[in-house]
C-alpha positions in Angstrom: 120.4 136.0 97.5 117.3 133.9 98.6 117.1 130.6 100.4 117.1 128.5 97.0 120.6 130.1 95.8 121.8 129.5 99.3 121.1 126.0 98.9 122.7 125.7 95.3 125.7 127.4 96.6 125.8 124.9 99.7 125.7 121.9 97.4 128.2 123.1 95.1 130.8 123.9 98.2 129.9 120.3 99.4 130.1 118.5 96.2 133.4 120.4 95.6 134.8 119.3 99.1 133.7 115.6 98.4 135.5 115.9 94.8 138.8 117.2 96.2 138.8 114.4 99.1 138.3 111.5 96.2 140.7 113.3 93.5 143.3 113.5 96.4 143.4 110.0 97.1 144.4 108.9 93.4 146.0 112.0 92.3 149.1 111.3 94.1 149.5 107.8 92.3 150.6 109.3 89.0 152.9 111.8 90.9 154.7 108.8 92.7 157.5 108.3 90.5 158.7 112.0 90.1 158.0 112.8 93.6 160.1 109.5 94.7 162.8 110.2 92.6 163.6 114.1 93.7 163.1 113.4 97.1 165.1 109.8 97.1 162.2 107.5 98.4 162.9 103.9 98.4 160.5 101.5 96.7 159.4 100.3 100.3 159.1 103.6 101.7 157.4 105.5 98.8 154.1 103.6 99.5 154.2 105.7 102.9 153.1 108.6 100.7 149.8 106.9 100.0 149.6 105.2 103.2 150.0 108.0 105.7 146.7 109.4 104.4 144.8 106.2 104.6 146.1 105.6 108.1 145.1 108.6 109.7 142.1 108.8 107.5 140.9 105.5 108.3 141.4 106.2 112.2 139.9 109.3 112.9 136.7 108.8 110.8 134.6 107.8 113.8 135.7 110.5 116.3 135.4 112.9 113.3 131.8 112.2 112.8 130.8 112.6 116.6 132.7 116.0 116.8 130.8 117.1 113.9 127.4 116.0 116.0 128.6 117.4 119.0 130.4 120.6 118.1 128.6 121.8 115.1 128.9 120.5 111.5 129.6 124.0 109.7 132.3 124.4 112.3 133.8 121.0 112.0 133.6 121.3 108.3 135.7 125.0 108.4 138.0 123.5 110.6 138.5 120.3 108.3 139.0 122.0 105.3 141.4 124.5 106.9 143.6 121.2 108.0 142.9 119.8 104.8 144.6 123.1 102.9 147.1 123.3 105.3 148.3 119.7 104.3 148.4 120.4 100.9 150.1 123.5 101.4 153.0 121.7 103.2 153.0 118.7 100.6 153.7 121.1 97.8 156.4 122.7 99.9 158.2 119.5 101.2 161.6 119.1 100.5 162.3 116.0 102.5 160.5 112.7 102.9 159.3 113.3 106.7 157.9 116.4 105.8 156.0 115.1 102.9 154.4 112.0 105.1 153.9 114.4 107.8 151.7 116.6 105.1 149.7 113.5 103.9 148.9 112.5 107.5 147.7 116.1 107.9 145.5 115.9 104.7 144.2 112.5 106.1 143.2 114.1 109.3 141.4 116.8 107.4 139.5 114.3 105.3 138.6 112.2 108.3 136.9 115.4 109.8 135.7 116.8 106.8 134.0 113.7 105.1 131.1 113.4 107.9 130.7 116.9 108.5 130.1 117.3 104.6 127.3 114.5 104.6 125.5 115.5 107.8 125.4 119.1 106.3 123.6 117.7 103.2 121.2 115.9 105.6 120.5 119.0 107.4 120.3 121.4 104.7 118.1 119.5 102.4 114.5 117.8 102.8 114.3 114.1 103.3 113.0 112.5 100.0 113.7 113.9 96.4 115.7 117.0 97.1 117.7 115.3 99.6 118.4 112.2 97.3 119.0 114.5 94.4 121.5 116.3 96.6 123.2 113.0 97.8 123.2 111.7 94.1 125.6 114.9 93.3 127.5 114.6 96.4 128.2 110.9 95.7 128.9 111.4 92.3 131.5 114.0 92.9 133.4 111.4 95.2 133.3 108.8 92.1 134.4 111.0 89.5 137.0 112.1 92.0 138.6 108.9 91.9 139.3 108.6 87.9 139.5 112.6 87.3 142.5 112.3 90.0 144.9 109.9 87.7 143.7 112.3 84.8 144.7 115.5 86.7 147.5 113.8 88.3 149.0 113.0 84.8 148.3 116.5 83.5 149.7 118.5 86.4 153.1 116.1 86.6 153.7 116.2 83.3 153.3 120.1 82.7 153.8 121.3 85.9 155.5 119.2 88.3 154.7 116.9 91.0 153.8 119.7 93.7 151.3 120.8 91.8 149.3 117.8 92.5 149.4 119.4 96.2 148.9 123.1 95.8 146.1 122.3 93.4 143.7 121.8 96.6 145.0 125.4 98.4 142.9 127.8 96.5 140.0 125.5 96.3 140.1 125.1 100.0 140.7 128.9 100.4 137.6 129.8 98.4 135.4 127.3 100.3 136.2 128.5 103.6 135.5 132.1 102.3 132.0 130.9 101.1 131.1 128.6 103.6 129.9 131.3 106.3 127.5 132.7 103.8 125.8 129.3 102.5 126.0 126.9 105.2 123.8 127.0 108.5 125.5 125.8 111.6 124.0 122.5 112.7 124.6 120.5 116.1 122.9 117.8 117.9 119.9 119.2 120.4 121.8 117.3 123.2 122.1 119.5 126.4 124.6 117.4 127.8 126.8 116.9 124.9 128.7 114.6 126.6 132.0 113.5 124.7 133.2 109.9 125.3 136.9 110.3 125.8 137.8 106.6 126.8 135.7 105.3 123.6 137.2 107.8 121.3 140.9 107.3 122.2 140.6 103.2 122.3 138.6 103.0 118.9 140.8 105.6 117.1 144.1 103.8 118.5 142.7 100.4 117.7 141.7 101.6 114.0 145.1 103.2 113.6 147.0 100.0 114.8 144.5 97.6 112.4 145.1 99.7 109.3 148.9 100.1 109.6 148.7 96.0 110.1 147.1 95.7 107.0 148.7 98.5 104.9 152.1 96.8 106.0 151.2 93.2 105.8 151.4 92.7 102.2 155.1 94.3 102.3 156.4 92.7 105.7 154.4 89.5 105.7 151.1 88.7 107.6 152.9 87.2 110.4 156.1 89.3 110.9 156.4 89.9 114.6 157.1 93.9 113.7 153.7 94.3 112.6 151.7 91.5 113.8 151.9 92.8 117.5 150.4 96.3 116.5 147.8 94.6 114.6 147.1 92.2 118.0 147.2 95.4 120.1 144.7 97.0 117.7 142.2 94.1 117.8 142.5 94.4 121.8 141.9 97.7 121.9 138.5 97.3 119.8 137.4 94.6 122.3 138.3 97.6 125.2 136.2 100.2 123.1 133.3 97.8 122.8 133.0 97.1 126.8 133.6 100.8 127.4 130.6 101.6 125.2 128.4 99.3 126.5 128.6 100.9 129.9 129.4 104.6 129.5 126.1 106.8 130.0 126.7 108.6 125.9 128.8 106.1 124.0 130.9 107.5 120.9 128.9 104.9 119.1 125.5 103.7 120.0 125.0 99.9 119.3 121.4 100.2 118.6 122.2 102.0 115.4 123.5 98.5 114.0 119.9 97.3 114.4 119.2 99.2 111.3 119.5 97.1 108.6 120.0 100.2 106.0 123.0 101.2 108.1 124.6 97.9 108.7 124.1 97.1 105.0 125.5 100.1 103.8 128.7 99.7 105.7 129.0 95.9 104.5 128.4 97.4 101.0 131.1 100.4 101.5 133.7 97.6 102.8 132.9 95.4 99.9 132.9 98.3 97.4 136.4 99.6 98.3 138.0 96.3 98.3 136.9 95.5 94.8 136.3 99.0 92.8 138.5 101.1 95.2 141.6 98.7 94.2 140.9 99.3 90.3 142.9 102.5 90.4 146.1 101.3 91.4 146.3 97.9 89.5 145.0 100.1 86.2 147.9 102.3 86.7 150.5 99.8 87.4 149.3 98.3 84.1 149.3 101.6 82.0 152.8 102.8 83.2 154.5 99.5 84.0 153.2 97.1 81.1 152.2 99.4 78.7 154.9 102.0 79.8 152.6 105.2 79.2 154.0 108.4 80.3 152.0 109.9 83.3 149.7 111.9 81.1 149.0 108.8 78.8 148.1 106.9 81.7 146.1 109.5 83.0 144.0 110.1 80.2 143.1 106.3 80.1 140.8 106.6 82.8 138.8 109.5 81.0 136.1 106.9 79.9 135.9 105.9 83.4 135.2 109.3 84.6 132.8 110.2 81.7 130.7 106.8 82.3 130.6 107.4 86.2 128.8 111.0 85.6 126.2 109.2 83.3 125.6 106.7 85.9 125.0 109.3 88.6 122.5 110.9 86.2 120.6 107.6 86.4 120.2 107.1 90.2 117.1 108.3 91.3 115.2 106.6 88.5 117.2 103.7 89.3 116.0 103.8 92.8 112.6 104.6 92.1 112.1 101.7 90.2 114.4 98.7 91.4 115.0 100.1 95.1 118.3 100.7 96.8 119.1 96.8 97.1 118.3 96.4 93.2 120.5 99.6 92.6 123.6 98.2 94.5 123.1 94.7 93.2 123.2 96.2 89.4 126.0 98.4 90.1 127.8 95.2 91.8 127.2 93.1 88.7 128.4 95.6 86.1 131.7 95.7 88.3 131.8 92.2 88.0 131.5 92.2 84.0 134.0 95.0 84.0 136.5 93.2 85.8 136.0 90.2 83.8 136.7 92.5 80.6 139.5 93.5 82.1 141.0 90.1 82.7 141.6 89.6 79.0 144.6 92.6 79.3 147.8 91.7 78.0 151.5 92.6 77.6 151.1 93.8 74.2 147.8 95.7 74.7 147.1 98.9 74.6 144.4 101.7 75.9 141.5 101.0 73.5 141.4 97.4 75.4 140.9 98.8 78.7 138.0 101.2 77.2 135.0 98.7 77.5 135.7 97.4 81.1 136.3 100.9 82.4 132.9 102.0 80.9 131.0 99.3 82.7 132.9 99.5 86.1 132.2 103.4 85.9 128.4 102.9 85.4 128.4 100.5 88.7 130.9 102.9 90.5 128.4 105.6 90.3 125.5 103.3 91.5 127.0 101.7 94.1 129.0 104.4 95.8 125.8 106.8 95.5 123.5 104.3 97.0 125.3 102.9 99.8 125.4 106.3 101.3 121.6 106.9 100.8 120.9 103.8 102.5 123.3 104.8 105.5 121.7 107.8 106.0 118.2 106.7 106.1 116.1 106.7 109.3 119.0 108.1 111.1 118.2 111.0 113.6 119.7 114.5 112.7 121.8 114.2 115.9 123.7 111.0 114.7 123.9 112.2 110.9 127.5 112.4 111.0 128.4 109.5 113.1 126.3 107.2 110.7 128.1 108.7 107.7 131.3 108.1 109.5 130.5 104.5 110.2 129.9 103.8 106.2 133.5 105.8 105.5 135.1 103.5 108.0 133.9 100.8 106.2 134.9 102.0 102.9 138.6 102.6 104.2 138.8 99.3 105.8 137.5 97.6 102.9 140.2 99.4 100.7 142.9 98.2 103.1 141.8 94.7 103.5 141.1 94.2 99.9 144.5 95.5 98.8 146.1 93.6 101.3 144.4 90.2 100.7 145.1 90.6 96.8 148.6 91.5 97.6 148.9 88.1 99.5 147.2 86.0 97.0 149.8 87.6 94.2 152.6 86.7 96.6 151.5 83.3 97.1 151.2 82.8 93.2 154.3 84.5 92.4 156.4 83.3 95.2 157.8 86.5 96.1 157.2 89.5 98.2 158.8 92.0 95.9 157.0 95.0 94.9 154.6 94.9 92.0 156.9 97.7 90.6 159.9 95.4 90.4 158.1 92.7 88.1 159.0 91.9 84.6 156.0 93.2 82.5 154.7 89.5 81.7 154.8 88.7 85.5 153.2 91.9 86.4 150.3 91.3 83.8 149.7 88.0 85.1 149.6 89.5 88.7 147.3 92.2 87.8 144.7 89.7 86.2 144.9 87.7 89.6 143.6 90.8 91.2 140.7 91.4 88.6 139.5 87.8 89.2 139.6 88.4 93.0 137.7 91.5 92.3 135.1 89.5 90.2 134.6 87.4 93.1 134.2 90.5 95.7 131.6 92.3 93.6 129.7 88.8 93.2 129.6 88.7 97.2 128.2 92.2 97.0 125.3 91.5 95.2 124.5 89.0 97.7 124.8 91.4 100.7 122.8 93.8 99.2 120.1 91.6 98.4 120.5 90.0 102.4 120.7 93.3 104.4 118.8 96.1 102.0 116.0 94.1 100.0 113.2 95.6 102.4 114.5 99.1 101.8 112.6 99.9 98.5 112.1 103.6 97.0 109.4 104.3 98.8 110.9 104.4 102.1 113.5 106.7 101.1 110.7 109.1 101.2 108.8 108.3 104.3 108.5 110.0 107.5 109.3 107.1 109.6 110.5 107.9 113.0 114.1 107.3 113.3 115.4 104.6 115.8 116.3 106.1 119.2 
């Protein structure tokens, strides 16, 4: 096998890894009613099947990025894939609520270590310029496609095999990737001789992130000012302040703050936050609409997301041309604008509607999703030293995770204010639920419009040509 074929196989492995990470986030949505009924979850506790994954994923991303740079990207890639596969196996075998939630947390830990390792391997394997942009486009496209494909696959597996299969489907993929990784991937790590690890900074930022994500996840359920959750939230903020103090005094910090002087990285992280707060919440609310308002079965609900999957694939094919024509800022702003149009169309959904009414909005949103998701990671990796690619990618991914938690928490708070109740949305009458979902989409319109402004303010100087230059990275 020649080097070109190795690169092709490497890209397949890295793209598939990104696909299953994204797929695993949404595949569980359609299976929730079935596994909740079989394992006896209450309405309040069922959310932790989703939240356990998000909590651990968001909390460990930054440390995952640094470990990838220090210990070796291929090594961390294989360790992470092993953890993800093990979590998937345990999830499928789970016969109790506690074991299932532990399995989801283990999947989240694997994902937190896998995501930065995967992206930094692309940086080291493919030359900067068109080759890397193409690889990044395929990698990011698999993330966007995986989000919508997860709902379709979740519906099929849950309906014909059972909810356990939504976990088991990852196991053979993980095993195959682990077998092929030593063949296709070359080890890559930082050239730093000291390889110092910032233990104090790692512990403070990880604990702080875990507590803050927990607060954001739980606040829509328990109330924003409930002492049971606000105390962990305040402790999380204190820990992050302590983290900043530690980082300014340590010899080799976990996160060198000079990185944030790069407008491309800062803009990418902000874009990721806004993207996840708007596009990322779509799947939850549309699943509620199809299953609770239209009363679709799991498979019907999953099939209704097929147009979004297809349009996201189409959008991914246009990325390089978009960037070369209108630049990074223009591509992201265009994607956000398409999102605003799509969400505007979805505000017209009614209690007596059908899947046909969803299609126009979803097709437009799918295109916008591909433009934003792919380009924000390209921007985040631009002019970053190879020794810090894993860290840079984890910063963007952290923005994405925090954005999803913040976006959903704020939307739920506004819905609670208008509805006058903190009851789960699943318990609402179809007409009331339809109105609540409309509020969510209106808020997403506002968020995507803010995203357009952020793109032009933070990334307007990053033209397409800058992605192909040999400009020296910031040290």
